[in-house]
N, C-alpha and C positions, 0 to 999 in steps of 0.2 A: 346153315346156322339158324338157331331159333331165337325168336325175339323174347326178351324178358317180359314177364308180366308186370303189371303196375305194382303189385305187392312186392315183387322182388326189387324193383327200382327203389321203392320206399325204404326197404331194408338196407340197401346200399348207402342211401343218404345218411342213415343213422350210424352206419359204421364209420369209425374215425379214419379209416384208411380206405374209404370207398373208392378212391380214385385208382387204387391198385387192384380192384376186383371187377370182374365182369367183362372188361374190354378184351381179356384174353380167353373168355369163355367161361362156362359154368364150372369147369373142372379146375380153374386156376386157384392156386393156394395163396392166401394173403401173405405178403412179404414181411410184415411187421414193421416196427418203427426203425428209422435210420440209425446206424451205429453211432454211438457217442465217441468222438475222437478226443483223446486227451494228449495235449502236447507234452512230450517229455522235456525235462529241464535241460537235457543235453541237446535238445533239438536246436538246429541252427536258427530257428525263428525266435527263440528266447533262451540263449545260452547262459549258463551259470557263470557268475564273475570269477569263480574258483576253477573253472574248467580251462586249463592252460592251452587246450587245443585251439581255443578261439581268441587267445590274447594277441593284441597288437604290439608293435614295437615299443610303444610308450610304456605299457605295463611291464614288458620285459626289461626295459631300461631302468624303470623304477625299482624293480626287484633286484637287479644286479647292483644298482647303486646302494640300495639298502644293505645288501649282503656285504659289500665292500666297507661301508661305514661300520657295521657291526664287527667285522674282522679287525678293522683298525682300532676300534675301541677296546676289543679284547686283547689285542697285541700290546697296545699302550698300557692298559691296566696291568697286564702281566709283567711288562718291563718295569713299571713303577713299583709294583709289589716286590719284584726281585731286587730292585735298587734299594728299597727301604729295608730289606732284610740282609743285604750284602754288607760286609764289613772288611776293611783292609787287614792285611797280615802285618801287624806291628812286631815282626820277629826281632829278637835281640840283636843289636849291633855292637861292635867293639869300638869304643871311643878312646881317643888319645888327645891330650891337651894341645891346642893349637895357639891360642892367644890368651893373655891375662892382662886385665886392666886393674891396677892396684897401686897402693903406696903413694909416695910423694909425687910420682910422675903420672898419676892417674889421668889428669886432664891433657897431658901431652899427646895422647892418642886420639884426641877429638878436635874437630873444627868448631868454631863458635859461629852460629848463625847470627847475623846482625841486621838491625832495622825493624820495620813494622812486621806484625805477625800475619802470616798467610791465612790464618783462621779468624781474622777480624778482631783479634784481641786488643785490649786497651793496655798495651805494653810496648816497651822499647827493649828489644834484645840487644845487649851490649857485647862488644868484642872482648877477647881474652884480657887485654891490658886493662880495660876499664872494669871488667868483672873482678879482677884481682885487686885493683885500687879500691873498689867499693866493698871488697870482701864478700863478693857474691859467689865466688868459687875458691875453694882452698882444700888442700889435701894433706894428710899425714901418713904415717906408716900403716895405720890401721883403717882409715876411712877417708872418704871424699864427700864434700858438702857442696850443694848447689842451692842457692837461696834467692828470695825476692828482696829487693832493697827496701829498707825501712827508714832511711835517713832523710828522704825528701817528702814534701807534701805540695799542695796546690800553690802555696805562696813562696816556696823555696826557689833558689836560683842555683842550678836548674830546678824545675818543678815537675810535679806529676799531673799537671792539668791536661796533658795529652797522652798520658799513660805512664805506668810505673816501670822502673828498670827491672829487668829479669834476665834469665839466661836460658839459652837453648843450645845444647851441644850434640854433635853428630860424629860418630866414629869414622875415622879415615879409612878403615878396612870395611869392606862389604862382604856379605855372605849369601850363598844360595841354599845352603843346608848346614846342619850341625846341631849340637846340643849346647844350649846356652844356660849358664847358671849365674843368677844375679842375687847377690847378698844385699838385701834392703833393710837398713836399720831403722829409718824414719821416713814417713810419708808426709807431704806438705798438708798443712791445715790452715783454713781461713776462708771467710766469705769473699767471693770474687775470684778464687783460685780455680785453675783448671790444670792440674799437674798430670804428667803422663811419662811412663817409661815404655818405649815402643821401638819397633823396627820398621824401616821403610827405605825406599829409594826416593828421596825428595825430588830428584830431577825427573822422575818418570812415574808420577803418581796420577791415577791409581793403577796404571798399567802393570807395574811391578809389585803392587800390593802393599798392605800395611798390617802389622801385627801389634796390637795394643796389649801389653802385658799387665800394666797397672794404670788405672785411669779412674778419676772421680772428679766431681765439681762441687764447689761451695761447701767444702768439708768443715763442719763445725764441731764434730765429735767423732764417734765411731760410725763407719758406713761400710757399704759393700764395694769391693773392688770389681771392676768390669773388665773382662778379657774379650777383645773384639778383633775381628778381621774386617778389612775394607778392601774391595777388589774391583776390577773391571768386570764387564758382563761375563756370565758363564760360571758362577760359583754359588752353589746353594748348600745348605746344611739341613734340609728336611729329610734326613736319612738316619740310619741307625748310628747312634753315638753312645759312647761309654764315658760318662762324666759325672762328677758329684755336684757340679754347679747347675744353675738353672738357666736354660736357654731363653733368650729374650727375643731374638729375631732369627729367621732361617735364611734370609737373603743377605749375602755379603756384598752385593753390588752397590757401588757408591751412589747410583742414580735412583735407588729405591729407599723408601722409608726415611727420606730426608737425610740420607747418608748415615743412618744409624749403624749400619754394618750388622754382622751376625754376632751379637754380643752374648756373653755368658756371665751371670751374676755369681761371683765366687763365694758369697755367703757372708754372714754376720762378722763384723770386726776384722775384715780383711783389708781395711784401709782406715786411716785416721787414728783417733785416740786409742781405741782398743788394740789395734795392731801395734802401734808405737809403744804402748805401755807393756806389751809382752816381749819387747825387744826386737820387734820386726820378724824377719824370717827370710826365706829363700824363694825366689821365683825360678822355676826350671822350665825351659821350653825346648822341645824337640821338633826340628824342622826337617822333614824328609818327604820323599815322593809319596809315601803311604798316607801322609797327613801331618797335621800340626797338633801337638798335645802340649798343654800347659799345666803344670802342677804348682800349687801355692802351699808351701810348708811353713808353719809357724816355727819360731826359733826352737821350741822344745821338741819339735817333731821332724827335724831335718834328718833324712836318711844318712846312715853311717857311711855309705859309699860316696855320698857327695862330700862329706867332711874329709874323707880320706883321699879324695882326688881321683876316685875310680868310679864315676857314676854309671849306673846301669838302670835305665828307665823301666826295663822289663820287670823289675822287682818292686816298683813303687805303687802298684795297684792302679785303680782308675784315676785318670787325670781330673783336675778341676774343670778344665775345658778341653773338649775333644772336637777337632775339626778334620774328619776323615776325607780322603780324596775321592770318595764314592761318586760325588757329583760336582767335583771341583778339581781340576788338574793343578795340583800344587806346584809342580815344576814350571808351569806356564804362568801362573798368577803371582808367584813369589820368587823374585830374583833380585840380586844386588842389594841385599838388605843391610842398612847401616843401623847401628845401635844409637838410639836418640833418647835424651832425657831433657825435659823442660818443665817450666812452670808458666803456663799461660795465665792471663788475667782477663776475666769477662769472656769476650769472644762469642763465636756462633753457638756455643753450648751453654757455658756458665753465665754468659751475659744476657741471654734472652730473659725478658721480664718474668715470664711464667715460671722459668726455672729458678731465677734469683729470688723471686717472691716466696717460694716454698719454705726457705729456711733463713734468709738473710735480710730481706727488706725491713727497713725501719724508718721512723719519721726523720731521723738525722741523715740517714743514707738510703734514700728510697730506691736508687738505681745502683747497678753494679759499678758504673763509672764514678758515681759519687763516692762509693766505698773505696775504690782503688785510688782515686785522686786525693782524698782528704783524710783517710783513716790509716795512716802509716803503721800504727801500732797493731793493727789487725793482722799484720803479716809477720809477726815475730816468730811464729811456728810454721811459716810457709817455706819449708826447706826439705830437700831430699838429703838423706845421709846414706851413702852406699859403703859397703865393705869392699868385697872383691867381685869383679866380673870375670868369669872363665868361659872360654869357648872351646868346645871339643869337636873334633872331626872324626867321622867314621873311617876305620881303616879297612 
């Protein structure tokens, strides 16, 4: 082996890779710079977060959980969408007359509720004998009248300082289904009044439901009738409906919205002066497993089949209020329904200051209780007048 000259050694020092030259001899070829290693993103030293080959159980659990949540959301959304577009089959039923409430014996088919009002009304409901003595209920061949007493005031004996005399009647017969036709000639008017024509099972409320056909408060002129359902949990009306009235609430459950129920505004002059001046009309209600539908016909627009005694709801067009069974099992929520008519005074709706103040508060009678106790003449027009009630059963 020959020794390198001084000049050769100097050249090696200048070469950037001198350490790779010479030790192997003069014929050795320089190896060049070391290779540059680039770590691939899939390399185990630095894996991509999207590379499922390197996921741990936590990521897999999160993915599976997310997929389940998405699937549940999609399924629920699909079910709700289907529910909102679904509508029951109100196929025509053949009805035959089952019960009639009419003539001089109209009130014989009813029990009189007596005592204080369950809805906190400022009223004394009197029994049949006292109601007849005070002329609060009376009937003729063509009509039946139920009214509020106007003979006493706060200083009378007896007096109205703890509530005014009124009447609440409940039919002795109860119904689970049927077609109900109510001829209503006159609706009660007066500040402090809370009249209603309705159906319910008073001994099992709200379990067996409540159907309010005509209801209004503090009526001083023309107003809108409100048709409402009240139920136990599990009854909603945020579904497809076919009605001419305006929906006010969609939850029928008594524990929601201050027990407002799922009400429907029937429209202008469907209660009070305007309604009475037109001679009243007919309320028709069909109660069946498919749903509950209520029609309000003015006197001049009563269908001929109702007048003839052969009612056929399939020919009447859209109902005023439609409560389909889409999201409410009608057969479960409405049972043993009695027909009820009453005129409450003040109470948990008409008597609240915010409601009374809207149309009735005055310097003389600032509260509902003041009005009822001291203004007897305000109740001159506070009476129901009914023609005939007919109940039909499907055959």
